[in-house]
C-alpha positions as CSV (number, residue, x, y, z in Angstrom):
1,X,84.1,115.2,88.4
2,X,85.3,116.8,91.6
3,X,83.1,114.5,93.6
4,X,84.6,111.4,91.9
5,X,88.1,112.8,92.7
6,X,87.3,113.1,96.4
7,X,85.6,109.7,96.6
8,X,88.5,108.0,94.9
9,X,91.0,109.8,97.1
10,X,89.2,108.9,100.3
11,X,88.7,105.3,99.2
12,X,92.3,104.9,98.1
13,X,93.9,106.3,101.2
14,X,91.4,104.5,103.5
15,X,92.4,101.2,101.9
16,X,96.1,102.0,102.1
17,X,95.7,103.0,105.7
18,X,93.9,99.7,106.5
19,X,96.6,97.8,104.7
20,X,99.3,99.6,106.7
21,X,97.5,98.8,109.9
22,X,97.3,95.1,108.8
23,X,101.0,95.2,107.9
24,X,101.9,96.7,111.3
25,X,99.9,94.1,113.2
26,X,101.0,91.2,110.8
27,X,97.4,90.1,110.2
28,X,96.5,87.9,107.2
29,X,95.7,89.3,103.7
30,X,97.8,92.5,104.4
31,X,99.6,92.1,101.1
32,X,96.4,91.9,99.1
33,X,94.9,94.9,100.8
34,X,98.0,97.0,100.1
35,X,98.1,95.8,96.5
36,X,94.4,96.8,96.0
37,X,95.2,100.2,97.5
38,X,98.0,100.8,95.1
39,X,95.9,99.7,92.2
40,X,93.3,102.3,93.2
41,X,96.1,104.9,93.5
42,X,97.7,104.1,90.2
43,X,94.6,103.5,88.0
44,X,92.0,105.6,89.7
45,X,93.2,108.5,91.8
46,X,96.3,109.7,89.9
47,X,94.6,109.6,86.4
48,X,91.6,111.5,87.8
49,X,93.9,114.1,89.4
50,X,95.8,114.7,86.1
51,X,92.5,114.8,84.1
52,X,91.1,117.4,86.6
53,X,94.3,119.5,86.3
54,X,94.2,119.2,82.5
55,X,90.6,120.4,82.4
56,X,91.4,123.2,84.8
57,X,94.3,124.5,82.5
58,X,92.1,124.1,79.4
59,X,89.4,126.4,80.6
């Protein structure tokens, strides 16, 4: 579970970083990349984080 958390975290912030770079340089598809990054953040990284914290408090 911890490996999934780290992979999702890296992937999420990598995509958001690339999206920020595209936004700064005003390259095409920057909005789509940032949107995908926020989808990963909201539906992947944050739920995994809270699930991990829940399991940690449970045991």
